[in-house]
N, CA, C, O and the ligand as a Tripos MOL2 file, in Angstrom:
@<TRIPOS>MOLECULE
protein
  237   235    60     0     0
PROTEIN
NO_CHARGES

@<TRIPOS>ATOM
      1 N          43.8950  -56.5240  -49.2400 N.3       1 MET1
      2 CA         42.8270  -55.7950  -50.1110 C.3       1 MET1
      3 C          41.6900  -55.4530  -49.1600 C.2       1 MET1
      4 O          41.3850  -56.2230  -48.2500 O.2       1 MET1
      5 N          41.0340  -54.2490  -49.3770 N.am      2 LYS2
      6 CA         39.9680  -53.8860  -48.6680 C.3       2 LYS2
      7 C          38.5560  -53.9710  -49.3480 C.2       2 LYS2
      8 O          38.4850  -53.9230  -50.5760 O.2       2 LYS2
      9 N          37.5440  -54.0840  -48.6520 N.am      3 LEU3
     10 CA         36.4320  -54.2480  -49.3150 C.3       3 LEU3
     11 C          35.3530  -53.4450  -48.7540 C.2       3 LEU3
     12 O          35.3170  -53.2490  -47.5390 O.2       3 LEU3
     13 N          34.4170  -52.9350  -49.5860 N.am      4 PHE4
     14 CA         33.2570  -52.4130  -49.0150 C.3       4 PHE4
     15 C          31.8150  -52.6960  -50.0050 C.2       4 PHE4
     16 O          31.6180  -52.4720  -51.1990 O.2       4 PHE4
     17 N          31.0710  -53.1920  -49.1030 N.am      5 ARG5
     18 CA         29.7840  -53.5870  -49.9940 C.3       5 ARG5
     19 C          28.6600  -52.3810  -49.7850 C.2       5 ARG5
     20 O          28.2780  -52.0630  -48.6590 O.2       5 ARG5
     21 N          28.2380  -51.8270  -50.8400 N.am      6 CYS6
     22 CA         27.2380  -50.8210  -50.8920 C.3       6 CYS6
     23 C          25.9890  -51.1200  -50.1800 C.2       6 CYS6
     24 O          25.2940  -50.2970  -49.5830 O.2       6 CYS6
     25 N          25.7460  -52.5370  -50.3180 N.am      7 GLY7
     26 CA         24.4920  -53.0390  -49.8650 C.3       7 GLY7
     27 C          24.4230  -52.7320  -48.0250 C.2       7 GLY7
     28 O          23.4080  -52.5860  -47.3450 O.2       7 GLY7
     29 N          25.6340  -52.7120  -47.6500 N.am      8 ASP8
     30 CA         25.6700  -52.3750  -45.9990 C.3       8 ASP8
     31 C          25.1120  -51.0210  -45.7700 C.2       8 ASP8
     32 O          24.7290  -50.7760  -44.6260 O.2       8 ASP8
     33 N          25.0020  -50.0690  -46.7150 N.am      9 VAL9
     34 CA         24.3990  -48.7400  -46.6490 C.3       9 VAL9
     35 C          23.1250  -48.6730  -47.3050 C.2       9 VAL9
     36 O          22.1410  -48.2050  -46.7310 O.2       9 VAL9
     37 N          23.0900  -49.1190  -48.4860 N.am     10 VAL10
     38 CA         21.8260  -48.8330  -49.4290 C.3      10 VAL10
     39 C          21.3600  -50.4800  -49.4850 C.2      10 VAL10
     40 O          22.0080  -51.2910  -50.1480 O.2      10 VAL10
     41 N          20.3410  -50.8000  -48.8220 N.am     11 PRO11
     42 CA         19.7640  -52.1000  -48.9580 C.3      11 PRO11
     43 C          19.2900  -52.5230  -50.2290 C.2      11 PRO11
     44 O          18.4510  -51.8460  -50.8240 O.2      11 PRO11
     45 N          19.7990  -53.7070  -50.7610 N.am     12 GLY12
     46 CA         19.3690  -54.2850  -52.0090 C.3      12 GLY12
     47 C          20.5520  -53.8520  -53.0670 C.2      12 GLY12
     48 O          20.5070  -54.3580  -54.1880 O.2      12 GLY12
     49 N          21.5000  -53.0270  -52.7820 N.am     13 CYS13
     50 CA         22.5090  -52.6970  -53.8300 C.3      13 CYS13
     51 C          23.5390  -53.7450  -53.7510 C.2      13 CYS13
     52 O          24.0190  -54.1420  -52.6890 O.2      13 CYS13
     53 N          23.8870  -54.2140  -55.0270 N.am     14 ALA14
     54 CA         24.7660  -55.3430  -54.9920 C.3      14 ALA14
     55 C          26.2350  -54.8970  -55.3680 C.2      14 ALA14
     56 O          27.1350  -55.7260  -55.5040 O.2      14 ALA14
     57 N          26.4180  -53.5780  -55.5230 N.am     15 ALA15
     58 CA         27.7520  -53.2120  -55.8530 C.3      15 ALA15
     59 C          28.7100  -53.3710  -54.6710 C.2      15 ALA15
     60 O          28.4420  -53.0500  -53.5130 O.2      15 ALA15
     61 N          30.0170  -53.9770  -55.1580 N.am     16 THR16
     62 CA         31.1860  -54.0940  -54.1220 C.3      16 THR16
     63 C          32.3650  -53.4390  -54.6870 C.2      16 THR16
     64 O          32.5800  -53.3730  -55.8970 O.2      16 THR16
     65 N          33.1760  -52.9230  -53.7160 N.am     17 PHE17
     66 CA         34.3690  -52.1460  -54.0960 C.3      17 PHE17
     67 C          35.4620  -52.7700  -53.4020 C.2      17 PHE17
     68 O          35.3160  -53.1200  -52.2310 O.2      17 PHE17
     69 N          36.5820  -52.9480  -54.0390 N.am     18 ARG18
     70 CA         37.7870  -53.5050  -53.7030 C.3      18 ARG18
     71 C          38.9770  -52.7660  -53.8830 C.2      18 ARG18
     72 O          39.2010  -52.4030  -55.0380 O.2      18 ARG18
     73 N          39.7750  -52.4650  -53.0260 N.am     19 ALA19
     74 CA         41.0160  -51.6080  -53.3960 C.3      19 ALA19
     75 C          42.0030  -51.8030  -52.2910 C.2      19 ALA19
     76 O          41.6480  -52.2490  -51.2000 O.2      19 ALA19
     77 N          43.3340  -51.4490  -52.5820 N.am     20 VAL20
     78 CA         44.3770  -51.7020  -51.6320 C.3      20 VAL20
     79 C          44.2040  -50.5840  -50.5660 C.2      20 VAL20
     80 O          44.4510  -50.7790  -49.3760 O.2      20 VAL20
     81 N          43.7910  -49.4750  -51.0380 N.am     21 GLU21
     82 CA         43.7550  -48.2740  -50.2020 C.3      21 GLU21
     83 C          42.2710  -47.9750  -49.9750 C.2      21 GLU21
     84 O          41.3970  -48.1500  -50.8240 O.2      21 GLU21
     85 N          42.0820  -47.4990  -48.7210 N.am     22 GLU22
     86 CA         40.6510  -47.1090  -48.4700 C.3      22 GLU22
     87 C          40.1670  -45.8760  -49.0650 C.2      22 GLU22
     88 O          38.9700  -45.6320  -49.2100 O.2      22 GLU22
     89 N          41.1900  -45.0360  -49.4350 N.am     23 ASP23
     90 CA         40.8780  -43.8250  -50.1350 C.3      23 ASP23
     91 C          40.3540  -43.9600  -51.5200 C.2      23 ASP23
     92 O          39.5920  -43.1710  -52.0790 O.2      23 ASP23
     93 N          40.8900  -45.1330  -52.0360 N.am     24 GLU24
     94 CA         40.5540  -45.6600  -53.5090 C.3      24 GLU24
     95 C          38.9620  -46.0280  -53.5330 C.2      24 GLU24
     96 O          38.1070  -45.7370  -54.3700 O.2      24 GLU24
     97 N          38.8770  -46.7180  -52.4040 N.am     25 ILE25
     98 CA         37.3490  -47.2450  -52.2380 C.3      25 ILE25
     99 C          36.5320  -46.0730  -52.0800 C.2      25 ILE25
    100 O          35.5330  -45.9720  -52.7930 O.2      25 ILE25
    101 N          36.8120  -45.1750  -51.2500 N.am     26 LEU26
    102 CA         35.9990  -43.8620  -50.9690 C.3      26 LEU26
    103 C          35.8370  -43.2480  -52.3310 C.2      26 LEU26
    104 O          34.6810  -42.9570  -52.6360 O.2      26 LEU26
    105 N          36.7550  -43.0050  -53.1790 N.am     27 GLY27
    106 CA         36.6210  -42.3560  -54.4110 C.3      27 GLY27
    107 C          35.4670  -43.0630  -55.4210 C.2      27 GLY27
    108 O          34.5450  -42.4980  -56.0090 O.2      27 GLY27
    109 N          35.7860  -44.3060  -55.4190 N.am     28 ALA28
    110 CA         34.9340  -45.3060  -56.3430 C.3      28 ALA28
    111 C          33.5730  -45.3040  -55.7100 C.2      28 ALA28
    112 O          32.6290  -45.3110  -56.5010 O.2      28 ALA28
    113 N          33.3180  -45.2970  -54.5020 N.am     29 VAL29
    114 CA         31.9310  -45.3500  -53.8170 C.3      29 VAL29
    115 C          31.3890  -43.8960  -54.0690 C.2      29 VAL29
    116 O          30.1930  -43.8400  -54.3510 O.2      29 VAL29
    117 N          32.0550  -42.7580  -54.0140 N.am     30 GLY30
    118 CA         31.5360  -41.4520  -54.2190 C.3      30 GLY30
    119 C          30.9700  -41.4310  -55.5550 C.2      30 GLY30
    120 O          29.8730  -40.8960  -55.7180 O.2      30 GLY30
    121 N          31.6010  -41.9600  -56.5430 N.am     31 GLU31
    122 CA         31.2240  -41.9270  -57.9130 C.3      31 GLU31
    123 C          29.8370  -42.8140  -58.1970 C.2      31 GLU31
    124 O          28.8810  -42.4930  -58.9020 O.2      31 GLU31
    125 N          29.9980  -43.7930  -57.5760 N.am     32 HIS32
    126 CA         28.7930  -44.7750  -57.6300 C.3      32 HIS32
    127 C          27.5650  -44.2500  -57.0160 C.2      32 HIS32
    128 O          26.4480  -44.3970  -57.5110 O.2      32 HIS32
    129 N          27.8460  -43.5590  -55.7860 N.am     33 ALA33
    130 CA         26.7340  -42.7910  -55.0850 C.3      33 ALA33
    131 C          25.9060  -41.8990  -55.9250 C.2      33 ALA33
    132 O          24.6800  -41.9530  -56.0140 O.2      33 ALA33
    133 N          26.7920  -40.9700  -56.6110 N.am     34 VAL34
    134 CA         26.2410  -40.0010  -57.5460 C.3      34 VAL34
    135 C          25.6850  -40.5320  -58.5970 C.2      34 VAL34
    136 O          24.5760  -40.0910  -58.8980 O.2      34 VAL34
    137 N          26.2710  -41.5910  -59.4290 N.am     35 ARG35
    138 CA         25.7270  -42.2620  -60.6380 C.3      35 ARG35
    139 C          24.5640  -43.0370  -60.5200 C.2      35 ARG35
    140 O          23.6160  -43.0190  -61.3040 O.2      35 ARG35
    141 N          24.6820  -43.7540  -59.4540 N.am     36 ASP36
    142 CA         23.6150  -45.0600  -59.3220 C.3      36 ASP36
    143 C          22.6430  -44.7330  -58.2530 C.2      36 ASP36
    144 O          21.6350  -45.4270  -58.1210 O.2      36 ASP36
    145 N          22.9000  -43.6400  -57.4200 N.am     37 HIS37
    146 CA         21.9780  -43.5410  -56.1880 C.3      37 HIS37
    147 C          21.5390  -41.9780  -56.2130 C.2      37 HIS37
    148 O          20.7020  -41.5710  -55.4070 O.2      37 HIS37
    149 N          22.1460  -41.1070  -57.1860 N.am     38 GLY38
    150 CA         21.5960  -39.8540  -57.0610 C.3      38 GLY38
    151 C          22.0490  -39.1020  -55.9020 C.2      38 GLY38
    152 O          21.5920  -37.9800  -55.6820 O.2      38 GLY38
    153 N          22.9650  -39.6750  -55.1040 N.am     39 VAL39
    154 CA         23.3520  -39.1340  -53.8140 C.3      39 VAL39
    155 C          24.6560  -38.4690  -53.7380 C.2      39 VAL39
    156 O          25.6380  -39.1510  -54.0300 O.2      39 VAL39
    157 N          24.8150  -37.2970  -53.4080 N.am     40 GLN40
    158 CA         26.0770  -36.5570  -53.2140 C.3      40 GLN40
    159 C          26.7200  -36.8900  -51.8560 C.2      40 GLN40
    160 O          26.2060  -36.5340  -50.7960 O.2      40 GLN40
    161 N          27.9350  -37.6320  -51.9410 N.am     41 PRO41
    162 CA         28.3260  -38.0530  -50.5060 C.3      41 PRO41
    163 C          28.7090  -36.7960  -49.5810 C.2      41 PRO41
    164 O          29.3510  -35.8260  -49.9850 O.2      41 PRO41
    165 N          28.2480  -36.9510  -48.3600 N.am     42 ASP42
    166 CA         28.7280  -35.8810  -47.2950 C.3      42 ASP42
    167 C          29.5880  -36.3360  -46.3600 C.2      42 ASP42
    168 O          29.9920  -37.4880  -46.5170 O.2      42 ASP42
    169 N          29.9780  -35.7130  -45.4080 N.am     43 ASP43
    170 CA         31.0240  -36.2090  -44.4930 C.3      43 ASP43
    171 C          30.4490  -37.2700  -43.5980 C.2      43 ASP43
    172 O          31.2210  -38.1370  -43.1900 O.2      43 ASP43
    173 N          29.2020  -37.3050  -43.2490 N.am     44 ALA44
    174 CA         28.5350  -38.3960  -42.5090 C.3      44 ALA44
    175 C          28.5200  -39.8090  -43.4110 C.2      44 ALA44
    176 O          28.8710  -40.8840  -42.9250 O.2      44 ALA44
    177 N          28.1740  -39.6920  -44.4550 N.am     45 MET45
    178 CA         28.2970  -40.8200  -45.5130 C.3      45 MET45
    179 C          29.7460  -41.4020  -45.6950 C.2      45 MET45
    180 O          29.9720  -42.5980  -45.8760 O.2      45 MET45
    181 N          30.7150  -40.4050  -45.6250 N.am     46 VAL46
    182 CA         32.0290  -40.9340  -45.8450 C.3      46 VAL46
    183 C          32.4940  -41.6410  -44.5620 C.2      46 VAL46
    184 O          33.1150  -42.7040  -44.5850 O.2      46 VAL46
    185 N          32.1410  -40.9600  -43.4000 N.am     47 ALA47
    186 CA         32.5290  -41.6270  -42.0820 C.3      47 ALA47
    187 C          31.9180  -43.0240  -41.9690 C.2      47 ALA47
    188 O          32.5160  -43.9520  -41.4240 O.2      47 ALA47
    189 N          30.6000  -43.1420  -42.5520 N.am     48 ARG48
    190 CA         29.8670  -44.4700  -42.3040 C.3      48 ARG48
    191 C          30.5300  -45.4650  -43.2930 C.2      48 ARG48
    192 O          30.7060  -46.6100  -42.8760 O.2      48 ARG48
    193 N          30.8880  -45.1810  -44.4650 N.am     49 VAL49
    194 CA         31.5890  -45.8990  -45.5070 C.3      49 VAL49
    195 C          32.8870  -46.5310  -44.9280 C.2      49 VAL49
    196 O          33.2110  -47.6990  -45.1400 O.2      49 VAL49
    197 N          33.7570  -45.4540  -44.0130 N.am     50 ARG50
    198 CA         34.9910  -45.7920  -43.5980 C.3      50 ARG50
    199 C          34.7810  -47.0150  -42.3940 C.2      50 ARG50
    200 O          35.5570  -47.9510  -42.2010 O.2      50 ARG50
    201 N          33.7480  -46.7850  -41.7840 N.am     51 ARG51
    202 CA         33.4620  -47.5750  -40.7030 C.3      51 ARG51
    203 C          33.2160  -49.0460  -41.2650 C.2      51 ARG51
    204 O          33.6020  -50.0220  -40.6210 O.2      51 ARG51
    205 N          32.5800  -49.1690  -42.4510 N.am     52 LEU52
    206 CA         32.0460  -50.3930  -42.8750 C.3      52 LEU52
    207 C          33.1500  -51.1620  -43.9150 C.2      52 LEU52
    208 O          32.9630  -52.2800  -44.3960 O.2      52 LEU52
    209 N          34.2680  -50.3640  -44.1370 N.am     53 VAL53
    210 CA         35.3710  -51.0360  -44.8980 C.3      53 VAL53
    211 C          35.8730  -52.2000  -44.1640 C.2      53 VAL53
    212 O          36.1550  -52.1350  -42.9670 O.2      53 VAL53
    213 N          35.9970  -53.3550  -44.9270 N.am     54 VAL54
    214 CA         36.5580  -54.4110  -43.8970 C.3      54 VAL54
    215 C          37.7800  -54.8320  -44.7360 C.2      54 VAL54
    216 O          37.8100  -54.6450  -45.9520 O.2      54 VAL54
    217 N          38.8500  -55.4420  -44.0090 N.am     55 VAL55
    218 CA         39.9540  -55.9630  -44.6480 C.3      55 VAL55
    219 C          39.5890  -57.4890  -45.1510 C.2      55 VAL55
    220 O          39.1200  -58.3660  -44.4260 O.2      55 VAL55
    221 N          39.8860  -57.6080  -46.4620 N.am     56 GLU56
    222 CA         39.4250  -58.9350  -47.0220 C.3      56 GLU56
    223 C          40.5610  -59.9760  -46.6170 C.2      56 GLU56
    224 O          41.7270  -59.5980  -46.7360 O.2      56 GLU56
    225 N          40.3270  -61.1510  -46.1880 N.am     57 PRO57
    226 CA         41.3660  -62.1370  -46.0420 C.3      57 PRO57
    227 C          42.0340  -62.6120  -47.3330 C.2      57 PRO57
    228 O          41.4230  -62.8420  -48.3770 O.2      57 PRO57
    229 N          43.2480  -62.7250  -47.1680 N.am     58 GLU58
    230 CA         44.0420  -63.2910  -48.4540 C.3      58 GLU58
    231 C          43.5360  -64.6590  -48.7520 C.2      58 GLU58
    232 O          43.3230  -65.4430  -47.8270 O.2      58 GLU58
    233 N          43.3180  -65.0130  -50.0940 N.am     59 PRO59
    234 CA         42.9720  -66.3950  -50.1970 C.3      59 PRO59
    235 C          44.1270  -67.4690  -49.8600 C.2      59 PRO59
    236 O          43.8880  -68.6750  -49.9320 O.2      59 PRO59
    237 ZN         24.9660  -48.8240  -54.4160 Zn       60 ZN60
@<TRIPOS>BOND
     1     1     2 1
     2     2     3 1
     3     3     4 2
     4     3     5 am
     5     5     6 1
     6     6     7 1
     7     7     8 2
     8     7     9 am
     9     9    10 1
    10    10    11 1
    11    11    12 2
    12    11    13 am
    13    13    14 1
    14    14    15 1
    15    15    16 2
    16    15    17 am
    17    17    18 1
    18    18    19 1
    19    19    20 2
    20    19    21 am
    21    21    22 1
    22    22    23 1
    23    23    24 2
    24    23    25 am
    25    25    26 1
    26    26    27 1
    27    27    28 2
    28    27    29 am
    29    29    30 1
    30    30    31 1
    31    31    32 2
    32    31    33 am
    33    33    34 1
    34    34    35 1
    35    35    36 2
    36    35    37 am
    37    37    38 1
    38    38    39 1
    39    39    40 2
    40    39    41 am
    41    41    42 1
    42    42    43 1
    43    43    44 2
    44    43    45 am
    45    45    46 1
    46    46    47 1
    47    47    48 2
    48    47    49 am
    49    49    50 1
    50    50    51 1
    51    51    52 2
    52    51    53 am
    53    53    54 1
    54    54    55 1
    55    55    56 2
    56    55    57 am
    57    57    58 1
    58    58    59 1
    59    59    60 2
    60    59    61 am
    61    61    62 1
    62    62    63 1
    63    63    64 2
    64    63    65 am
    65    65    66 1
    66    66    67 1
    67    67    68 2
    68    67    69 am
    69    69    70 1
    70    70    71 1
    71    71    72 2
    72    71    73 am
    73    73    74 1
    74    74    75 1
    75    75    76 2
    76    75    77 am
    77    77    78 1
    78    78    79 1
    79    79    80 2
    80    79    81 am
    81    81    82 1
    82    82    83 1
    83    83    84 2
    84    83    85 am
    85    85    86 1
    86    86    87 1
    87    87    88 2
    88    87    89 am
    89    89    90 1
    90    90    91 1
    91    91    92 2
    92    91    93 am
    93    93    94 1
    94    94    95 1
    95    95    96 2
    96    95    97 am
    97    97    98 1
    98    98    99 1
    99    99   100 2
   100    99   101 am
   101   101   102 1
   102   102   103 1
   103   103   104 2
   104   103   105 am
   105   105   106 1
   106   106   107 1
   107   107   108 2
   108   107   109 am
   109   109   110 1
   110   110   111 1
   111   111   112 2
   112   111   113 am
   113   113   114 1
   114   114   115 1
   115   115   116 2
   116   115   117 am
   117   117   118 1
   118   118   119 1
   119   119   120 2
   120   119   121 am
   121   121   122 1
   122   122   123 1
   123   123   124 2
   124   123   125 am
   125   125   126 1
   126   126   127 1
   127   127   128 2
   128   127   129 am
   129   129   130 1
   130   130   131 1
   131   131   132 2
   132   131   133 am
   133   133   134 1
   134   134   135 1
   135   135   136 2
   136   135   137 am
   137   137   138 1
   138   138   139 1
   139   139   140 2
   140   139   141 am
   141   141   142 1
   142   142   143 1
   143   143   144 2
   144   143   145 am
   145   145   146 1
   146   146   147 1
   147   147   148 2
   148   147   149 am
   149   149   150 1
   150   150   151 1
   151   151   152 2
   152   151   153 am
   153   153   154 1
   154   154   155 1
   155   155   156 2
   156   155   157 am
   157   157   158 1
   158   158   159 1
   159   159   160 2
   160   159   161 am
   161   161   162 1
   162   162   163 1
   163   163   164 2
   164   163   165 am
   165   165   166 1
   166   166   167 1
   167   167   168 2
   168   167   169 am
   169   169   170 1
   170   170   171 1
   171   171   172 2
   172   171   173 am
   173   173   174 1
   174   174   175 1
   175   175   176 2
   176   175   177 am
   177   177   178 1
   178   178   179 1
   179   179   180 2
   180   179   181 am
   181   181   182 1
   182   182   183 1
   183   183   184 2
   184   183   185 am
   185   185   186 1
   186   186   187 1
   187   187   188 2
   188   187   189 am
   189   189   190 1
   190   190   191 1
   191   191   192 2
   192   191   193 am
   193   193   194 1
   194   194   195 1
   195   195   196 2
   196   195   197 am
   197   197   198 1
   198   198   199 1
   199   199   200 2
   200   199   201 am
   201   201   202 1
   202   202   203 1
   203   203   204 2
   204   203   205 am
   205   205   206 1
   206   206   207 1
   207   207   208 2
   208   207   209 am
   209   209   210 1
   210   210   211 1
   211   211   212 2
   212   211   213 am
   213   213   214 1
   214   214   215 1
   215   215   216 2
   216   215   217 am
   217   217   218 1
   218   218   219 1
   219   219   220 2
   220   219   221 am
   221   221   222 1
   222   222   223 1
   223   223   224 2
   224   223   225 am
   225   225   226 1
   226   226   227 1
   227   227   228 2
   228   227   229 am
   229   229   230 1
   230   230   231 1
   231   231   232 2
   232   231   233 am
   233   233   234 1
   234   234   235 1
   235   235   236 2
@<TRIPOS>SUBSTRUCTURE
     1 MET1         2 RESIDUE 1 A MET
     2 LYS2         6 RESIDUE 1 A LYS
     3 LEU3        10 RESIDUE 1 A LEU
     4 PHE4        14 RESIDUE 1 A PHE
     5 ARG5        18 RESIDUE 1 A ARG
     6 CYS6        22 RESIDUE 1 A CYS
     7 GLY7        26 RESIDUE 1 A GLY
     8 ASP8        30 RESIDUE 1 A ASP
     9 VAL9        34 RESIDUE 1 A VAL
    10 VAL10       38 RESIDUE 1 A VAL
    11 PRO11       42 RESIDUE 1 A PRO
    12 GLY12       46 RESIDUE 1 A GLY
    13 CYS13       50 RESIDUE 1 A CYS
    14 ALA14       54 RESIDUE 1 A ALA
    15 ALA15       58 RESIDUE 1 A ALA
    16 THR16       62 RESIDUE 1 A THR
    17 PHE17       66 RESIDUE 1 A PHE
    18 ARG18       70 RESIDUE 1 A ARG
    19 ALA19       74 RESIDUE 1 A ALA
    20 VAL20       78 RESIDUE 1 A VAL
    21 GLU21       82 RESIDUE 1 A GLU
    22 GLU22       86 RESIDUE 1 A GLU
    23 ASP23       90 RESIDUE 1 A ASP
    24 GLU24       94 RESIDUE 1 A GLU
    25 ILE25       98 RESIDUE 1 A ILE
    26 LEU26      102 RESIDUE 1 A LEU
    27 GLY27      106 RESIDUE 1 A GLY
    28 ALA28      110 RESIDUE 1 A ALA
    29 VAL29      114 RESIDUE 1 A VAL
    30 GLY30      118 RESIDUE 1 A GLY
    31 GLU31      122 RESIDUE 1 A GLU
    32 HIS32      126 RESIDUE 1 A HIS
    33 ALA33      130 RESIDUE 1 A ALA
    34 VAL34      134 RESIDUE 1 A VAL
    35 ARG35      138 RESIDUE 1 A ARG
    36 ASP36      142 RESIDUE 1 A ASP
    37 HIS37      146 RESIDUE 1 A HIS
    38 GLY38      150 RESIDUE 1 A GLY
    39 VAL39      154 RESIDUE 1 A VAL
    40 GLN40      158 RESIDUE 1 A GLN
    41 PRO41      162 RESIDUE 1 A PRO
    42 ASP42      166 RESIDUE 1 A ASP
    43 ASP43      170 RESIDUE 1 A ASP
    44 ALA44      174 RESIDUE 1 A ALA
    45 MET45      178 RESIDUE 1 A MET
    46 VAL46      182 RESIDUE 1 A VAL
    47 ALA47      186 RESIDUE 1 A ALA
    48 ARG48      190 RESIDUE 1 A ARG
    49 VAL49      194 RESIDUE 1 A VAL
    50 ARG50      198 RESIDUE 1 A ARG
    51 ARG51      202 RESIDUE 1 A ARG
    52 LEU52      206 RESIDUE 1 A LEU
    53 VAL53      210 RESIDUE 1 A VAL
    54 VAL54      214 RESIDUE 1 A VAL
    55 VAL55      218 RESIDUE 1 A VAL
    56 GLU56      222 RESIDUE 1 A GLU
    57 PRO57      226 RESIDUE 1 A PRO
    58 GLU58      230 RESIDUE 1 A GLU
    59 PRO59      234 RESIDUE 1 A PRO
    60 ZN60       237 GROUP 0 **** ****
């Protein structure tokens, strides 16, 4: 499972995204950015999110 924390990009945002595939996370993050931050994701933001996606250790 992969994990992205929006707070790594937007300080104070508590939203987290988990998915098996990085592309699923990017889709969800894109919707979240538009809906909750009023930001249209551009290539630089997508690249930043990709760098910050971490693989979550299995429990
Ligand atoms: Zn956020």
